[in-house]
C-alpha positions in Angstrom: 0.2 13.4 -26.6 1.3 10.7 -28.9 4.6 10.2 -27.2 3.2 10.1 -23.7 0.3 7.8 -24.7 2.5 5.5 -26.7 4.8 5.1 -23.7 1.9 4.1 -21.5 0.9 1.5 -24.1 4.4 0.2 -24.3 4.6 -0.1 -20.5 1.5 -2.2 -20.3 2.7 -4.3 -23.3 6.0 -4.9 -21.3 3.9 -6.0 -18.4 2.0 -8.5 -20.6 5.2 -9.7 -22.2 6.9 -10.4 -18.8 3.9 -12.4 -17.6 3.5 -14.2 -21.0 7.1 -15.3 -21.0 7.1 -16.5 -17.4 9.4 -13.8 -16.1 6.7 -12.7 -13.6 3.3 -13.9 -12.5 2.1 -10.4 -11.7 2.8 -7.0 -13.1 1.4 -3.5 -12.4 1.5 -0.3 -14.5 0.0 2.6 -12.6 0.2 4.9 -15.7 -2.1 2.5 -17.7 -5.8 1.9 -17.6 -6.8 4.1 -20.5 -9.9 2.2 -21.0 -12.1 4.7 -22.9 -10.0 5.0 -26.1 -11.7 3.3 -29.1 -10.2 1.5 -32.1 -10.2 4.7 -34.3 -10.6 7.6 -31.9 -9.5 9.0 -28.5 -12.1 9.4 -25.7 -12.4 10.3 -22.1 -8.8 11.5 -21.4 -7.6 8.3 -23.2 -5.6 8.5 -26.5 -4.6 4.9 -27.0 -6.3 2.0 -25.1 -3.3 0.2 -23.5 -5.7 -2.4 -22.0 -7.1 -3.5 -25.3 -3.7 -3.5 -27.0 -2.1 -5.6 -24.3 -4.9 -8.1 -24.3 -4.8 -8.4 -28.1 -1.1 -9.0 -27.9 -1.7 -11.8 -25.3 -4.3 -13.4 -27.6 -1.7 -13.4 -30.4 0.9 -15.0 -28.2 -0.7 -18.2 -26.9 -3.5 -17.0 -24.5 -7.0 -18.3 -25.3 -9.1 -17.0 -22.4 -8.5 -13.7 -20.6 -10.7 -12.0 -18.0 -10.7 -8.2 -17.9 -12.1 -6.8 -14.7 -12.8 -3.0 -14.5 -13.3 -1.3 -11.1 -13.1 2.3 -12.3 -16.2 4.4 -11.5 -16.7 4.9 -15.3 -17.8 2.1 -17.6 -14.9 0.3 -19.4 -16.5 1.0 -22.7 -13.4 1.0 -24.9 -12.3 -2.5 -23.8 -15.8 -3.8 -24.0 -16.1 -2.5 -27.6 -12.8 -4.0 -28.6 -13.8 -7.5 -27.6 -17.6 -7.3 -27.8 -17.7 -10.2 -30.4 -14.7 -12.1 -29.1 -15.5 -15.1 -26.9 -11.9 -15.4 -25.8 -12.2 -12.2 -23.6 -14.6 -11.9 -20.6 -15.0 -8.2 -19.8 -16.6 -7.3 -16.4 -17.2 -3.7 -15.4 -18.6 -2.4 -12.1 -19.4 1.3 -12.5 -21.7 4.2 -11.6 -25.0 3.8 -13.4 -24.9 5.2 -17.0 -28.0 7.3 -16.3 -25.9 9.4 -14.0 -22.4 9.4 -15.4 -20.4 9.6 -18.7 -19.9 7.6 -21.0 -23.6 6.6 -20.7 -23.0 3.0 -21.5 -22.6 -0.2 -19.4 -26.2 -1.4 -18.9 -26.8 -4.9 -17.7 -28.3 -5.8 -21.1 -25.0 -5.2 -22.9 -23.8 -8.8 -22.9 -21.8 -9.3 -26.1 -22.5 -10.3 -29.7 -22.7 -13.5 -31.6 -20.6 -16.3 -30.2 -19.4 -13.8 -27.5 -22.9 -13.3 -26.0 -22.4 -13.5 -22.3 -18.8 -12.4 -22.2 -19.6 -8.7 -21.7 -20.8 -8.2 -18.1 -21.9 -4.9 -16.6 -23.0 -4.0 -13.1 -24.3 -0.4 -13.1 -24.3 0.8 -9.5 -26.4 3.6 -8.0 -24.7 6.9 -6.9 -23.5 7.0 -3.3 -22.9 3.2 -3.2 -20.5 2.6 -0.3 -17.9 -0.1 0.2 -20.2 -2.8 1.6 -22.7 -2.4 -1.3 -20.0 -2.4 -3.9 -18.4 -5.5 -2.5 -21.8 -7.2 -2.2 -22.4 -6.6 -5.9 -18.9 -7.7 -6.9 -19.1 -11.0 -5.0 -22.6 -11.7 -6.3 -21.4 -11.6 -9.9 -17.7 -12.0 -10.4 -16.5 -15.2 -8.7 -19.0 -17.5 -10.3 -18.3 -16.1 -13.8 -14.6 -16.5 -13.4 -15.1 -20.0 -12.2 -17.1 -20.8 -15.3 -14.8 -19.0 -17.7 -11.5 -20.4 -16.4 -9.3 -17.5 -17.5 -5.6 -18.1 -18.1 -4.9 -14.5 -16.9 -6.7 -11.8 -15.0 -6.3 -8.2 -16.3 -7.6 -5.5 -14.0 -8.2 -1.8 -14.5 -8.0 -0.3 -11.0 -9.3 3.3 -11.3 -9.7 5.0 -7.9 -12.3 7.6 -9.0 -14.9 5.5 -7.2 -13.8 7.2 -3.9 -16.3 9.4 -2.1 -14.0 12.4 -2.4 -13.4 12.2 -6.1 -14.7 15.4 -7.8 -15.8 13.8 -11.1 -18.2 11.0 -9.9 -20.6 10.0 -7.2 -19.8 6.6 -5.8 -18.8 6.6 -2.1 -16.0 4.0 -1.7 -13.0 4.6 0.7 -9.3 3.8 0.6 -10.2 0.9 2.8 -12.6 -0.3 0.2 -10.0 0.0 -2.5 -7.5 -2.0 -0.4 -10.1 -4.7 0.1 -10.8 -4.8 -3.7 -7.1 -5.3 -4.5 -6.8 -8.1 -2.0 -9.8 -9.7 -3.5 -8.4 -9.4 -7.0 -5.2 -11.1 -5.9 -7.2 -14.0 -4.4 -9.3 -14.3 -7.6 -6.2 -14.4 -9.8 -4.7 -17.1 -7.6 -7.9 -19.2 -7.5 -9.1 -18.9 -11.1 -6.1 -17.6 -13.3 -3.1 -19.6 -12.1 -1.9 -16.6 -10.3 -1.3 -14.6 -13.5 -2.4 -11.0 -12.8 -1.8 -7.7 -14.7 -3.0 -4.6 -12.9 -3.2 -1.1 -14.4 -4.3 2.3 -13.0 -7.1 4.4 -14.5 -9.2 7.3 -13.2 -8.5 9.1 -10.0 -8.8 12.9 -9.5 -8.4 13.5 -5.7 -4.7 13.7 -6.2 -3.6 14.4 -2.7 -5.8 12.5 -0.3 -6.8 9.5 -2.4 -4.7 8.6 -5.4 -1.3 8.2 -3.6 -2.8 6.0 -0.8 -5.0 3.8 -2.9 -2.4 3.0 -5.5 0.2 2.5 -2.9 -2.1 -0.2 -1.6 -2.4 -1.6 -5.1 1.3 -1.9 -5.6 1.8 -3.3 -2.2 -0.9 -5.9 -2.8 0.7 -7.0 -6.1 4.0 -7.4 -4.3 2.5 -9.3 -1.3 3.8 -6.5 0.9 0.4 -5.4 2.2 0.4 -2.1 4.1 -1.3 -2.0 7.5 -4.2 0.6 7.2 -2.9 2.1 10.5 0.4 3.0 8.9 1.2 6.7 9.2 2.0 8.6 6.0 5.7 8.9 5.4 7.0 12.2 6.9 9.0 13.1 3.8 5.9 12.8 1.6 3.9 14.9 4.0 6.6 17.6 4.0 6.7 17.6 0.2 3.0 17.8 -0.3 2.6 20.4 2.4 5.1 22.7 0.6 3.3 22.2 -2.7 -0.2 22.5 -1.3 0.0 24.3 2.1 -3.8 24.5 2.6 -4.5 20.8 1.8 -5.9 18.8 4.7 -3.8 15.6 4.6 -5.0 12.2 6.0 -2.9 10.9 8.8 -2.7 7.2 7.9 -3.2 4.7 5.0 -6.9 4.3 6.0 -10.2 6.2 6.0 -11.2 4.2 9.0 -14.2 2.6 7.2 -15.8 -0.7 7.7 -15.8 -2.9 4.5 -17.7 -5.8 5.9 -20.7 -6.7 3.7 -23.6 -9.1 3.7 -23.6 -11.6 0.8 -26.2 -11.3 -1.9 -29.1 -13.6 -1.4 -29.3 -13.2 2.4 -32.9 -12.2 2.2 -32.3 -8.5 2.8 -32.7 -5.7 0.3 -29.8 -3.4 -0.5 -29.9 -0.5 -3.0 -27.4 -2.4 -5.2 -29.6 -5.5 -5.5 -31.5 -4.2 -8.5 -28.2 -4.0 -10.4 -27.2 -7.4 -9.1 -30.5 -9.0 -10.1 -30.5 -7.4 -13.6 -26.9 -8.4 -14.3 -27.3 -11.9 -13.0 -30.5 -12.5 -15.0 -28.9 -11.1 -18.2 -25.6 -13.0 -18.0 -25.6 -16.1 -15.8 -28.1 -18.2 -17.9 -25.7 -17.8 -20.8 -23.1 -19.6 -18.7 -25.5 -22.3 -17.6 -25.8 -20.7 -14.1 -29.0 -20.0 -12.1 -29.4 -16.3 -11.6 -31.7 -16.7 -8.6 -29.5 -19.2 -6.8 -27.0 -17.5 -4.4 -24.7 -20.5 -4.8 -24.1 -19.6 -8.5 
C-alpha cells in the first residue's frame, strides 16, 4: 500500500514540477486524485493525499495563489482540511449532498478559517442531479470566484463517480457531461490561470462502461485532441474487454447521447440545484466583494 500510494504521489509531484519549471503548461495523472487522505491518517480508499502534497510543493516553489477544483461525487474533504486556513489556496468542491453520501462534509457553510475565510467553497448537490443541473450550478459559482481569486494555476480532481451508472453514489451525470466539464476546465485554466492546468483522476467504479471513456476524454482534452462523441470504441479494446467480461454490455461510442445544454442560473426559473447555488453564493460571494443575488457576479 505504501509503495503504490507513494508512486501516485510522486507522479502528481512530477506533474507539478513539470508545470512549475515551464516544461509543460498542462499535465494529467489519472492515478492521482486521492483527495480524502488526511494529514495524519488514510481515509476513503486514499492513503496519501497527492493533491495536497503537490499543492504544498507548488506553494513552496514560487506559487502564491492556486485554485483547486474538485468534480468528484464525494466532497474533497482532505484537500479542504489541508488548506482550510491558508488564503493562498481556493478549494471548490461540487459533490452529492453530505446528508446522502460519505464523508458527510462539504456544506455550503464550510467557508474557511481566519484569513482564509471565503477560500473554501462547497456546492452540495441533490441526488439524481443530471448534466444540465450540474453545469448550471458550476457556472453559477466557479467562474466569478476564479476571476476574483486570479489563480496562477488550476488544479482539478476529475473523479467520474458522478456518472449515473456508478454503483457507489447517486448523481446522474453522463460521459457527455464529463466531456463538457473537462472542456470547461480547460477554458477556465486558459482564461484565469495563464493556461497552467494540472488534472488528476479520482473516484470511478463503473470500470467498463464509464471510466475508460470519461478519462479518455479527459486526457484528450488536456492534449487538445478532443474526441468526437460519435467515435466508435476501438475494436481491439472491445475484443479485450469482451474476453475478460463476456456478459458485459458495452457502449458503442464515446457518448451516452445526452444533452448537456443548461439554462444559466438567475434566468427566473427554479431548478432543484438552485437551493445549493443560493446557499453557496450567499455564504461565499460576499467574502469576495461579490453580490450573491446578482447573476452577473
